[in-house]
N, C-alpha and C positions, 0 to 999 in steps of 0.2 A: 379376474383373470383379462389377460390382453386379449384383446381380437387380432387377428391379420386379416388385411385387407389387399387383393391384388390391384396394381398400378393402374388397370383400366376403371374398375370399381370406384377407386379413389377419385379420379379426375369425374368420373360421371355424377357422384354423390358427394362432390367436396362440401357442397353447404351442409349436407344434413350430418356428416362428419365433424365440421367446424363444431356445430350447435351440441353434439354429442360430447365434443372435447370440452366444450364450455362449462357442462355439466359435472365434468370429472371424469369422464369415459377415455381409457388411453385406446392408442392401437397404432397397428404397426404395418407400414405399406411396403408389400413386397411384390418383386418383379421376375417372373421366371422360377418362385417361389422362394428364393433369396430377399431376406429382410434386408430392407434399404434405409428405411428411414421410422424413427419411433415419434409418433406425435403424443405431446403431453400437453395439457391445462397450463400457462405461462403460472399461476400461481402456483404451480405442483413444484417450480424450478426452484430449489435451495440455494441459497446462495452459502458460500462457504463462511462460516465464522469470520468474524477479525480477530487477529489476536493482537494484543497488546503486548509492546516490547519486541516487536520481531525486528527490530535492529537495533536490541543490546546487545554493546559488545562492541558496535560497526565505529561508533562516535566516542571519544574521551577526549577530555583537557585536563589540565594537570591542577590539582587539589590547591594550588598555590593561588589560583584566578578564583575563588571561593573565599579567600582570605581576605580581599579588596574590602568589604566592608562597603561604609557610605561614600566613600570617598567618590568623587564625579571627573570625569575624563570625557575629553572628547573621542567620537567613537574610532577616529584614525589612529589614537593614541592607545587605546584598548586593543586594538587590532593590531599595532606593532608590537606592544607588550607581548599579549598572548602568543603570536608568532615566535618573539625571543623566548619565551617561555616554553615552548615546545619544542623548540630546535634548540635548546641549551646556548644561546647566543647571547654574547654581553651586551647591552647597551650601554652606548656612552652619552651623557646629556649631560646640559647645564638647566635644565628645568625641575625644579624642584619638587613639583608635585608628583613628577613621574618617578623621582629618586625616591619618595616612600615605599613606594610599592616593590614586593617581595621580588625575589629573583635575582637573576646577575644584570642590574642594572647599575 
């Protein structure tokens, strides 16, 4: 059971209360009979579990980007082609390397 300590007693016996808390005891500090603060050891504070895939569905990319295979492009060219695929734009280019990629080029 959690014990209730009044505000004045908590100020007077803070060192002892901290030692008790480190040992695992929990207590509540109250003022005029109203609970103000619950004191627990830091080890008792549980972090919420991390959820894997919590951003699933927020980001997407066209499947045509996956079919590029082993062909290498400069980073700017990849960004340009990806943006064109996402927005459905037609790229006009004389570069034969870019012309081999799927999509409206």
